[in-house]
Every structure is written in structure tokens, then in C-alpha cells.
Backbone bond lengths (Angstrom), bond angles and torsions (degrees), N, CA, C in turn:
res aa  C-N    CA-C-N  psi(-1)  N-CA   C-N-CA  omega(-1)  CA-C   N-CA-C  phi
1 X - - - 1.482 - - 1.529 111.13 -
2 X 1.370 119.47 -34.71 1.422 117.45 -179.76 1.524 109.45 -69.97
3 X 1.398 115.53 -38.45 1.521 115.33 178.48 1.531 110.27 -62.73
4 X 1.348 117.91 -36.08 1.450 116.91 -178.88 1.470 110.39 -70.20
5 X 1.282 119.49 -42.17 1.529 124.87 -177.53 1.566 105.72 -64.20
6 X 1.307 116.02 -43.08 1.569 117.97 176.84 1.416 113.91 -64.38
7 X 1.333 115.15 -37.24 1.574 116.12 -179.51 1.475 108.07 -72.79
8 X 1.419 119.95 -32.25 1.393 122.44 177.29 1.600 114.19 -65.93
9 X 1.274 108.60 -39.47 1.560 111.99 175.51 1.486 113.14 -72.10
10 X 1.277 117.77 -34.80 1.433 120.70 174.72 1.539 112.10 -63.07
11 X 1.281 114.87 -47.69 1.546 122.49 176.56 1.671 102.99 -57.38
12 X 1.284 120.78 -54.58 1.444 119.53 -173.72 1.502 108.10 -53.74
13 X 1.369 115.57 -51.53 1.451 122.04 -177.83 1.470 113.42 -54.53
14 X 1.495 117.28 -49.19 1.416 121.30 170.53 1.507 115.80 -55.80
15 X 1.233 117.59 -48.79 1.485 124.81 -175.32 1.523 108.32 -60.43
16 X 1.337 118.07 -55.52 1.494 122.92 179.73 1.550 113.19 -64.52
17 X 1.230 115.23 -39.95 1.474 123.14 -173.65 1.529 110.87 -74.77
18 X 1.413 113.96 -20.83 1.405 117.45 -178.13 1.452 115.50 -102.37
19 X 1.367 120.95 11.55 1.398 126.63 175.80 1.650 108.07 -62.33
20 X 1.277 114.03 140.10 1.488 115.33 173.14 1.487 107.06 -67.32
21 X 1.397 114.28 151.36 1.376 117.24 -179.81 1.526 109.65 -74.10
22 X 1.383 115.64 145.07 1.485 116.17 -179.05 1.441 109.50 -61.31
23 X 1.372 114.20 140.16 1.468 123.41 176.17 1.489 107.13 -71.22
24 X 1.363 115.15 124.24 1.411 119.64 175.14 1.467 111.89 -60.95
25 X 1.405 121.12 145.96 1.370 124.91 172.19 1.503 110.24 -66.74
26 X 1.445 113.22 126.37 1.380 113.94 -179.30 1.574 110.60 -70.42
27 X 1.328 115.31 140.17 1.499 126.14 -175.15 1.566 98.74 -92.95
28 X 1.371 113.65 121.18 1.551 117.35 173.74 1.447 113.48 -57.30
29 X 1.302 118.27 134.77 1.443 124.16 167.13 1.499 115.65 -69.09
30 X 1.330 121.82 120.06 1.434 118.73 178.53 1.524 113.21 -54.61
31 X 1.237 118.13 132.95 1.405 123.93 176.27 1.606 110.35 -90.65
32 X 1.348 115.13 122.73 1.444 115.70 -179.97 1.549 108.62 -65.05
33 X 1.411 117.79 154.88 1.417 120.88 -174.61 1.641 105.77 -69.44
34 X 1.403 112.40 140.85 1.411 117.64 176.88 1.610 107.72 -62.40
35 X 1.291 118.52 130.98 1.465 120.47 178.97 1.527 109.28 -57.85
36 X 1.348 113.10 133.21 1.484 118.29 -177.99 1.520 104.41 -80.16
37 X 1.436 111.05 138.88 1.598 111.31 -177.12 1.495 112.96 -73.07
38 X 1.502 120.07 -23.58 1.259 117.42 -175.77 1.484 115.45 68.11
39 X 1.262 123.56 -152.63 1.428 121.15 -174.28 1.585 112.08 -73.56
40 X 1.380 117.97 -9.10 1.386 120.95 177.92 1.410 112.75 -77.20
41 X 1.423 116.22 -11.98 1.503 120.54 177.83 1.565 107.07 -95.96
42 X 1.391 112.91 178.61 1.441 116.81 177.00 1.513 110.74 -60.62
43 X 1.395 123.02 141.33 1.391 121.86 -176.49 1.524 108.33 -64.13
44 X 1.365 119.93 -35.32 1.467 116.80 175.60 1.512 108.24 -143.21
45 X 1.380 118.57 146.23 1.395 122.75 178.47 1.516 105.03 -136.26
46 X 1.388 110.59 121.78 1.468 113.11 -172.81 1.582 103.16 -93.09
47 X 1.359 108.80 130.83 1.469 113.08 -175.01 1.607 112.18 -122.08
48 X 1.268 116.31 9.83 1.382 125.25 -178.64 1.504 112.31 -175.38
49 X 1.395 114.89 169.53 1.424 121.17 -177.83 1.532 109.54 -122.90
50 X 1.346 114.93 141.25 1.424 117.20 -178.25 1.574 110.26 -70.96
51 X 1.188 119.79 155.61 1.556 124.81 179.42 1.584 111.86 -59.67
52 X 1.417 108.53 -37.15 1.431 118.33 -179.01 1.386 110.57 -143.29
53 X 1.341 117.13 159.93 1.561 119.81 -177.91 1.467 107.54 90.36
54 X 1.312 110.64 166.44 1.522 116.74 174.38 1.563 108.21 -138.74
55 X 1.424 112.12 114.52 1.425 122.61 176.69 1.527 110.57 -72.60
56 X 1.284 113.06 126.06 1.504 120.38 175.73 1.463 109.95 -92.53
57 X 1.311 121.17 -37.93 1.502 125.85 -179.44 1.522 112.68 -167.74
58 X 1.362 120.88 169.34 1.329 121.61 -175.30 1.696 102.75 -157.87
59 X 1.369 112.13 133.30 1.473 110.33 177.60 1.604 105.60 -152.74
60 X 1.379 113.56 174.73 1.399 122.84 170.60 1.613 110.68 -107.86
61 X 1.297 112.25 139.34 1.499 116.88 178.90 1.477 112.15 -148.92
62 X 1.335 119.30 161.22 1.388 125.30 168.68 1.531 108.81 -104.50
63 X 1.333 117.60 -3.70 1.461 123.21 -178.04 1.623 108.94 -82.19
64 X 1.234 108.66 128.14 1.476 116.93 175.88 1.557 118.78 -80.21
65 X 1.315 112.56 -13.92 1.497 119.04 176.09 1.430 107.80 -89.50
66 X 1.240 116.90 98.58 1.599 122.78 -165.08 1.543 107.99 -69.87
67 X 1.178 121.38 -32.35 1.482 118.64 -175.11 1.573 111.58 -101.15
68 X 1.280 116.97 0.87 1.446 119.67 -173.40 1.543 110.85 -71.64
69 X 1.385 112.49 168.65 1.479 112.24 -175.50 1.472 112.40 -73.41
70 X 1.396 121.79 -18.38 1.326 123.35 -178.30 1.641 111.89 -99.79
71 X 1.338 112.28 15.80 1.408 119.67 -177.89 1.569 114.06 -64.25
72 X 1.312 114.84 -39.52 1.484 122.00 -178.29 1.597 111.81 -95.49
73 X 1.206 113.12 113.70 1.426 117.29 179.12 1.487 116.23 -95.05
74 X 1.292 116.44 108.00 1.498 121.67 -179.39 1.476 111.04 -127.17
75 X 1.291 122.06 126.87 1.426 122.99 1.21 1.543 109.14 -76.93
76 X 1.381 115.30 150.08 1.411 118.31 -170.98 1.560 110.14 -74.14
77 X 1.359 111.06 81.51 1.468 113.69 173.78 1.525 106.62 -128.08
78 X 1.302 116.60 134.64 1.540 122.11 -177.59 1.440 105.76 -124.81
79 X 1.442 114.29 154.33 1.485 125.12 -177.08 1.513 111.36 -59.80
80 X 1.360 109.09 150.11 1.519 117.49 167.68 1.610 109.30 -46.61
81 X 1.263 114.66 153.22 1.533 118.67 -178.65 1.487 116.34 66.28
82 X 1.361 120.78 16.40 1.402 118.65 174.52 1.490 107.18 -64.11
83 X 1.484 114.32 131.09 1.437 116.32 -178.00 1.618 109.62 -99.97
84 X 1.309 117.43 -22.46 1.446 113.47 -175.82 1.595 105.41 -153.55
85 X 1.343 107.42 146.77 1.548 120.35 174.05 1.303 110.75 -134.61
86 X 1.434 118.98 168.98 1.397 123.06 179.92 1.564 108.19 -130.83
87 X 1.364 114.13 134.03 1.406 115.80 169.35 1.509 107.99 -94.75
88 X 1.385 118.41 117.92 1.409 122.03 -177.74 1.390 109.99 -103.21
89 X 1.424 113.98 132.46 1.433 123.65 177.86 1.523 104.67 -117.70
90 X 1.346 112.35 121.18 1.465 121.21 -178.88 1.529 113.18 -107.82
91 X 1.319 116.53 104.11 1.395 125.69 -175.92 1.595 112.31 -91.68
92 X 1.322 116.89 138.74 1.516 122.09 171.87 1.445 108.45 -91.70
93 X 1.402 117.73 -27.75 1.566 120.73 173.72 1.480 102.21 -133.26
94 X 1.330 118.74 140.40 1.472 125.72 -173.53 1.564 109.06 -78.98
95 X 1.275 113.34 131.17 1.580 112.50 177.29 1.531 105.98 -76.71
96 X 1.313 110.90 161.86 1.477 116.98 172.20 1.541 113.95 -114.07
97 X 1.341 112.17 136.67 1.552 116.62 -179.38 1.488 112.84 56.69
98 X 1.258 121.23 49.64 1.420 126.21 -178.92 1.576 108.89 -110.23
99 X 1.244 116.60 131.19 1.461 124.94 176.76 1.530 106.43 -105.96
100 X 1.325 119.21 104.71 1.347 122.52 -178.48 1.584 111.38 -84.56
101 X 1.332 118.04 143.63 1.448 121.66 -176.77 1.500 111.73 -143.63
102 X 1.328 119.95 155.82 1.461 121.04 175.66 1.528 105.86 -137.55
103 X 1.296 110.87 140.77 1.509 116.61 168.46 1.575 102.90 -129.03
104 X 1.376 112.31 142.17 1.405 119.04 -175.37 1.596 107.91 -117.01
105 X 1.354 113.16 142.28 1.493 117.30 170.96 1.482 108.58 -125.32
106 X 1.418 111.58 140.34 1.515 118.13 -178.64 1.493 102.08 -121.39
107 X 1.381 112.17 -168.75 1.467 117.67 179.21 1.559 111.77 -69.60
108 X 1.445 120.46 -19.60 1.307 120.01 178.35 1.465 114.81 -102.69
109 X 1.378 118.23 13.92 1.404 124.47 -177.86 1.402 113.98 105.39
110 X 1.353 117.88 -153.03 1.435 121.95 -172.69 1.534 112.71 -69.27
111 X 1.260 113.94 136.02 1.460 124.26 -175.99 1.447 107.39 -93.97
112 X 1.347 118.70 118.29 1.452 126.22 178.88 1.558 109.34 -75.18
113 X 1.418 113.53 116.22 1.461 117.67 -179.65 1.415 114.44 -97.60
114 X 1.411 114.78 151.26 1.379 120.95 174.11 1.576 109.93 -71.58
115 X 1.245 119.82 118.30 1.478 127.50 -177.75 1.455 111.88 -78.07
116 X 1.349 120.57 -15.87 1.393 125.11 179.67 1.636 114.38 -86.83
117 X 1.290 112.78 -10.95 1.469 117.30 179.23 1.464 113.03 -62.98
118 X 1.360 119.89 135.17 1.393 122.49 -172.13 1.487 113.84 -99.60
119 X 1.270 119.46 138.71 1.469 131.82 -174.33 1.506 105.61 -83.29
120 X 1.347 114.26 -179.71 1.468 120.76 176.19 1.451 108.18 -146.18
121 X 1.403 114.57 150.76 1.507 121.71 175.01 1.544 109.25 -129.02
122 X 1.300 111.34 143.22 1.523 113.16 177.23 1.558 103.13 -140.53
123 X 1.270 118.31 133.23 1.505 128.56 170.78 1.537 110.80 -112.81
124 X 1.298 112.13 118.92 1.477 111.59 179.55 1.563 116.57 -90.36
125 X 1.306 116.68 172.66 1.565 116.51 -174.40 1.551 103.52 -68.03
126 X 1.246 123.97 -15.63 1.543 119.74 179.92 1.523 110.38 -95.24
127 X 1.319 116.83 20.66 1.473 126.76 175.51 1.568 109.41 53.40
128 X 1.312 111.17 51.75 1.455 121.25 169.54 1.500 106.69 -112.43
129 X 1.297 113.81 134.40 1.401 120.59 -178.27 1.570 113.19 -113.91
130 X 1.404 112.03 129.60 1.379 121.37 176.83 1.486 115.43 -111.40
131 X 1.227 121.07 122.98 1.474 124.35 173.50 1.503 110.07 -110.34
132 X 1.349 114.14 131.94 1.441 118.12 177.52 1.401 111.51 -118.03
133 X 1.329 115.56 113.37 1.530 123.17 -178.75 1.524 111.29 -88.76
134 X 1.264 118.47 121.94 1.567 116.62 -175.68 1.529 106.75 -74.88
135 X 1.338 114.78 139.86 1.481 125.52 175.41 1.524 103.79 -124.60
136 X 1.297 114.90 97.99 1.439 124.30 -178.07 1.494 113.45 -130.06
137 X 1.278 120.23 105.72 1.515 121.14 179.55 1.445 110.77 -61.90
138 X 1.458 114.85 146.45 1.369 117.46 -179.48 1.557 109.59 -77.16
139 X 1.285 118.72 -11.28 1.453 122.21 175.88 1.569 112.11 -68.46
140 X 1.374 113.42 -13.82 1.456 117.90 -177.66 1.454 112.86 99.21
141 X 1.291 122.35 -29.81 1.501 120.51 174.36 1.565 108.70 -151.18
142 X 1.360 116.29 163.24 1.434 120.62 173.16 1.530 107.84 -79.48
143 X 1.285 119.29 136.66 1.456 121.78 169.58 1.499 109.23 -76.30
144 X 1.218 118.94 150.33 1.544 124.27 -177.77 1.570 102.26 -59.83
145 X 1.370 112.24 143.41 1.387 123.25 174.07 1.480 113.07 137.59
146 X 1.343 118.55 -176.99 1.489 123.94 -173.88 1.546 107.84 -88.42
147 X 1.364 110.64 146.02 1.563 116.39 179.93 1.524 106.27 -131.74
148 X 1.272 112.95 160.08 1.460 119.59 173.24 1.617 104.85 -146.33
149 X 1.348 111.23 129.97 1.543 115.91 175.13 1.596 109.69 -112.85
150 X 1.327 108.03 142.05 1.412 118.83 176.42 1.478 108.72 -98.46
151 X 1.296 124.53 118.83 1.490 120.94 -179.32 1.523 103.20 -100.56
152 X 1.349 110.69 131.10 1.464 111.30 175.12 1.621 115.21 -123.26
153 X 1.233 120.30 151.03 1.401 131.81 173.75 1.384 111.93 -110.80
154 X 1.386 122.60 110.09 1.370 124.64 -171.54 1.554 115.87 50.53
155 X 1.265 113.04 50.39 1.452 121.55 -166.99 1.411 126.74 56.76
156 X 1.227 118.41 7.03 1.426 126.73 178.89 1.488 111.99 -96.11
157 X 1.375 120.11 116.92 1.446 120.16 -177.54 1.557 111.12 -57.89
158 X 1.314 120.25 129.74 1.480 125.73 -179.71 1.486 110.36 -112.26
159 X 1.354 119.50 -43.64 1.431 121.74 -173.18 1.590 107.63 -146.08
160 X 1.492 113.80 163.84 1.374 125.13 166.78 1.510 110.18 -122.23
161 X 1.211 119.26 130.32 1.408 126.15 178.86 1.572 113.13 -114.64
162 X 1.231 117.12 131.12 1.557 118.84 -175.33 1.576 107.13 -118.97
163 X 1.336 109.20 144.42 1.467 118.99 176.02 1.369 111.49 -160.22
164 X 1.362 120.36 170.80 1.478 126.64 176.89 1.470 109.28 -136.04
165 X 1.354 111.79 145.74 1.498 116.78 179.50 1.537 103.12 -118.93
166 X 1.268 119.46 135.08 1.388 127.53 -178.31 1.378 119.21 96.78
167 X 1.351 122.28 179.85 1.426 130.66 177.20 1.574 110.38 60.21
168 X 1.344 115.07 28.98 1.395 121.29 175.03 1.632 110.98 -129.74
169 X 1.181 120.47 150.64 1.541 116.79 -178.82 1.485 104.39 -74.29
170 X 1.429 107.60 150.49 1.576 112.03 -178.65 1.460 104.57 -85.70
């Protein structure tokens, strides 16, 4: 009996002691942000559809006259020291219960936006709705370089807008 018990203890010690070490959980390697194309990319790329409403167009502008002939700036290049831009969403039919949002990426990552900036809305006599979402960095102005905004409807990405600040005459 003693030999059997001793043999069982030796087998247990060898079995437990010979287990391979647990594989450590791999730590994901941080992925650097994709470079934003700025004005060299398409001005707008639609990547989704809103649940309601019909988007006719979308653009970035510094112009506060939403329906004016100068409202759309192409190529989307704005002067150095630009302090505020607007993401304009033009609807041909109005969405119901939509929460519009904008996130902006620059060469240094996410641009912190002023949450107190006020948007605008315009309805034309042709029943076209324009919503202008303010894009104003908390730093006071945009640094020179390329930018990309992701426009969301109820937190669902709908479009990417590309523009550049700087490298243009004042």
C-alpha cells in the first residue's frame, strides 16, 4: 500500500509539475491612425445610409450662407488659422428622430471639438433642408494639415468628409 501511495504521489507531482506554462494573452499592437487624405481625397465618401430621410449632398464649408453659390468649397482647402468650419448636410426629405454627430481626425489624432458651438438649419421654399454642424477645435483654430470628419446619424457612420487647412494664400 505504501508503494502504491508513493507511486501515486510521484505520478501526481510529475503530472502537475510537467504541465506546459499557460500561454500569455497577446497584447494587441496599437495601430497608428490611417493618414487622412485631406483635400487630395474625395470631398465626401458615403459609407452608410440613414434610417430615415434622404441625403442629397454633404460638404465642408467656412461659408455661413448655406444655400449660396459659394457654400460649397472645392477643392476643400481652407486658409491657415481657420477657426471654424461647418459640415453641411443637405436633405431632400427630412429624417425623423436623428441625432447628427461629427468626429474629426487630423494628423495628430482626434481633434477635440467645442461642444458649445451652435449649428444652423435652413429650409428653402423647395422643401430642401440644410443642416450645418459646427466644427470648431477647442484649441481655437485648426493646425495646418489634412483632416477627415466622420458624420454619424444616431451613432452610425454615414459619411467621411476630407479637407485641408493651410498651404493656400490668405
